[in-house]
DRENRO-510000 format. One record per residue: residue in three letters; x negated, y, z negated of N, C-alpha, C in turn; residue number from 1. Coordinates in steps of 0.05 Angstrom, whole numbers, plus 32768, in hexadecimal, padded with zeros to 4 digits. Atoms other than C-alpha are relative to their C-alpha. Example, Ala and Ser with C-alpha at 12.3 -4.5 7.8 and 13.67 -1.06 7.14 Angstrom:
residues 2
<r "ALA" <7FEE 7FE8 8000> <7F0A 7FA6 7F64> <7FEE 8018 8000> 1>
<r "SER" <8010 7FE8 8001> <7EEF 7FEB 7F71> <800F 8016 7FF2> 2>
This chain:
residues 85
<r "MET" <800E 7FEB 800E> <7AE3 8922 79B5> <7FF5 8013 8015> 1>
<r "SER" <800A 7FED 7FEC> <7AD2 8962 79D9> <7FE2 8003 7FFF> 2>
<r "GLN" <801D 7FFD 7FFE> <7A8C 8973 79F0> <7FF6 8014 7FEB> 3>
<r "SER" <8009 7FEC 8014> <7A87 89B1 79C3> <8000 7FF5 7FE4> 4>
<r "ARG" <7FFF 800D 801A> <7A9C 8989 7986> <7FE8 7FED 7FFD> 5>
<r "ARG" <8017 8013 8000> <7A68 8954 7997> <7FE6 800F 7FFC> 6>
<r "ARG" <8019 7FF0 8003> <7A32 898A 799E> <7FFD 800A 7FE3> 7>
<r "ARG" <8001 7FF6 801C> <7A44 89A7 7959> <7FF8 7FEA 7FED> 8>
<r "ILE" <8006 8017 8011> <7A41 8962 7939> <7FE2 7FF9 8003> 9>
<r "VAL" <801C 8006 7FFB> <79FD 8954 795A> <7FEE 8015 7FF3> 10>
<r "GLN" <8010 7FEB 800C> <79E3 8998 7944> <7FFF 7FFE 7FE2> 11>
<r "ARG" <8000 8004 801E> <79F9 898D 78FB> <7FEF 7FE8 7FF8> 12>
<r "LEU" <8010 8018 8006> <79DA 8948 78FC> <7FE2 8006 8002> 13>
<r "ARG" <801C 7FF8 7FFC> <7998 8964 7917> <7FF6 8012 7FE8> 14>
<r "GLN" <8007 7FEE 8016> <7998 899A 78E1> <7FFC 7FF0 7FE6> 15>
<r "ARG" <8003 8010 8019> <79A3 8968 78A9> <7FE8 7FED 8001> 16>
<r "VAL" <8017 8012 7FFE> <796F 8937 78C3> <7FE6 8010 7FFE> 17>
<r "GLY" <8017 7FEE 8001> <793D 8970 78CD> <7FFB 800A 7FE4> 18>
<r "SER" <8002 7FF7 801B> <794B 898B 7888> <7FF6 7FEB 7FED> 19>
<r "ALA" <8009 8017 8010> <7942 8947 7868> <7FE2 7FFA 8005> 20>
<r "ALA" <801C 8005 7FF9> <7900 893D 788E> <7FED 8014 7FF3> 21>
<r "VAL" <8011 7FEB 800B> <78E4 8980 7879> <7FFF 7FFE 7FE1> 22>
<r "ASP" <7FFF 8002 801D> <78FB 8977 7831> <7FED 7FE9 7FF6> 23>
<r "ASN" <8011 8016 8008> <78D9 8933 782C> <7FE3 8005 8006> 24>
<r "LEU" <801C 7FF8 7FFA> <789A 894E 784D> <7FF4 8010 7FE9> 25>
<r "PHE" <800A 7FEF 8016> <7893 8984 7817> <7FFF 7FF1 7FE6> 26>
<r "ARG" <8001 8010 8019> <78A5 8954 77DF> <7FE7 7FEE 7FFF> 27>
<r "GLY" <8018 8011 7FFE> <786F 8924 77F7> <7FE7 800F 7FFC> 28>
<r "ALA" <8018 7FF0 8002> <783C 895B 77FE> <7FFC 8009 7FE3> 29>
<r "SER" <8002 7FF8 801C> <784C 8973 77B7> <7FF6 7FE9 7FEF> 30>
<r "LEU" <8009 8018 8010> <7843 892D 779A> <7FE2 7FFA 8006> 31>
<r "LEU" <801C 8004 7FF8> <7802 8925 77C1> <7FEE 8014 7FF3> 32>
<r "GLY" <8010 7FEB 800D> <77E8 8967 77A6> <7FFC 7FFC 7FE3> 33>
<r "GLN" <8002 8005 801D> <77F5 8951 775F> <7FEB 7FEA 7FFA> 34>
<r "LEU" <8014 8015 8004> <77C4 8917 7769> <7FE4 800B 8000> 35>
<r "HIS" <801B 7FF5 7FFF> <778A 8946 7775> <7FF6 8005 7FE3> 36>
<r "PRO" <800A 7FFD 801B> <775D 8947 7737> <8000 801D 7FF5> 37>
<r "ARG" <8000 7FE4 8009> <775A 8993 7735> <801C 800B 7FFB> 38>
<r "ALA" <7FE4 7FF7 8004> <77A6 8997 7730> <8009 7FFD 7FE4> 39>
<r "ARG" <7FF9 8004 801C> <77A5 898A 76E5> <7FFC 801A 7FF1> 40>
<r "PRO" <8003 7FE7 800F> <77B3 89C8 76BB> <7FEB 8000 7FEA> 41>
<r "HIS" <8013 8001 8016> <7788 89B0 7681> <7FE3 8004 8009> 42>
<r "ARG" <801B 7FFC 7FF5> <774B 89B2 76AE> <7FF9 801D 8003> 43>
<r "HIS" <8004 7FE3 7FFC> <7754 89FD 76B4> <8006 8010 7FE6> 44>
<r "GLY" <7FFC 7FF2 801A> <775F 8A0C 766A> <801D 800A 7FFD> 45>
<r "LEU" <7FE4 7FF8 8002> <77AB 8A10 7671> <8010 7FED 7FF0> 46>
<r "GLU" <7FEC 8010 800E> <77E3 89F7 7646> <8019 8001 8011> 47>
<r "LEU" <7FE8 8002 7FF0> <7821 89DF 766A> <8018 7FF9 7FEF> 48>
<r "ARG" <7FE7 8007 800D> <7867 89E1 764D> <8014 7FFD 8017> 49>
<r "ARG" <7FEE 8007 7FEA> <7899 89BF 767C> <801E 8002 7FF7> 50>
<r "ASP" <7FE3 8002 8002> <78E4 89C4 7685> <800C 8010 7FEA> 51>
<r "ILE" <7FF4 7FEE 8014> <78F4 89FF 7659> <8019 800C 800C> 52>
<r "ALA" <7FE7 7FF6 7FF6> <793D 8A11 7661> <8001 801E 7FFD> 53>
<r "TYR" <7FFD 7FE3 8002> <794A 8A5A 7671> <801D 8009 8000> 54>
<r "THR" <7FE4 7FFB 8003> <7995 8A54 766D> <800C 7FE7 7FF3> 55>
<r "ARG" <7FF4 8017 800E> <79C5 8A26 7648> <8011 7FEE 8012> 56>
<r "SER" <7FF0 8010 7FEE> <79E2 8A06 7686> <7FFB 7FE2 7FFE> 57>
<r "GLY" <8008 801C 8002> <79BD 89C4 767A> <7FF8 7FF5 801B> 58>
<r "ARG" <8007 8009 7FE5> <79AE 89C0 76C5> <7FE1 7FFF 8003> 59>
<r "PRO" <801D 8002 7FFD> <7967 89A9 76D8> <7FF5 8017 8011> 60>
<r "GLU" <8009 7FE9 7FEF> <7965 89E3 770B> <7FFA 8019 7FEF> 61>
<r "HIS" <8003 7FE8 8011> <7966 8A14 76D0> <7FEB 7FFB 7FEB> 62>
<r "ARG" <8017 8004 8011> <7924 8A00 76B2> <7FE7 800B 800D> 63>
<r "LEU" <8019 7FF6 7FF5> <78DF 8A1B 76BA> <7FE8 7FF4 7FF2> 64>
<r "ASP" <8019 8009 800C> <7897 8A08 76AC> <7FEF 8019 7FFA> 65>
<r "VAL" <8011 7FEA 8008> <7867 8A36 7688> <7FE3 7FF6 7FFE> 66>
<r "TYR" <801D 8005 8001> <781C 8A34 7693> <7FF3 8017 7FF2> 67>
<r "ARG" <800D 7FEA 800E> <77F3 8A5D 7662> <7FE5 7FF7 7FF6> 68>
<r "PRO" <801B 8007 800A> <77AB 8A60 764B> <8001 7FF4 7FE4> 69>
<r "LYS" <8002 800B 801B> <779A 8A35 760F> <7FF3 8013 7FED> 70>
<r "GLN" <800E 7FEC 8010> <776A 8A69 75F4> <8008 801C 8009> 71>
<r "ARG" <7FF8 7FE5 7FF8> <7788 8AAF 75F5> <7FFE 8013 7FE8> 72>
<r "ASP" <8002 7FEB 8014> <777C 8AEF 75D0> <8010 8018 800A> 73>
<r "GLY" <7FF0 7FE8 7FF9> <77B0 8B26 75D2> <8013 7FFA 8017> 74>
<r "ALA" <7FEC 8001 7FEA> <77E1 8B36 760A> <7FF2 7FF8 801A> 75>
<r "LEU" <800B 8009 7FE6> <77D6 8B16 764E> <8015 8007 8016> 76>
<r "PRO" <7FEE 7FFC 7FEA> <77F3 8B26 7692> <800F 7FE6 8007> 77>
<r "ILE" <7FF1 8018 7FF7> <7827 8AF6 76AF> <8004 8001 801E> 78>
<r "VAL" <7FF9 8003 7FE4> <7836 8ADC 76F4> <8019 7FEF 8001> 79>
<r "ILE" <7FE7 800F 7FFD> <787C 8AC5 7706> <8002 7FF7 801C> 80>
<r "TYR" <7FFD 800B 7FE5> <7884 8A97 7741> <801C 7FF3 8000> 81>
<r "ILE" <7FE5 800B 7FFE> <78CC 8A89 7754> <8003 7FF2 801B> 82>
<r "HIS" <7FFC 800F 7FE7> <78DC 8A53 7787> <801D 7FF8 8000> 83>
<r "GLY" <7FE4 8007 7FFD> <7923 8A4D 779E> <8002 7FEA 8015> 84>
<r "GLY" <7FFE 8015 7FEC> <7935 8A0D 77C0> <800B 7FE7 7FF5> 85>
């Protein structure tokens, strides 16, 4: 095996290991954040509707969660947060 091929293999392996480490770090931080008592929508007067499909693909990636005030009068502004990943 040539030295340049070996370098490419090592580089790809480092990228994959690094990517997996970062991914697991953020997943763990997200789970840890959900344990905080103030992370509950109902404590802030919000209603949560989970996993609403926005296309008919049936894929879990094509679902969204809607947080909205329980008590509302008239039209309200909206905030859209899109996370790709």
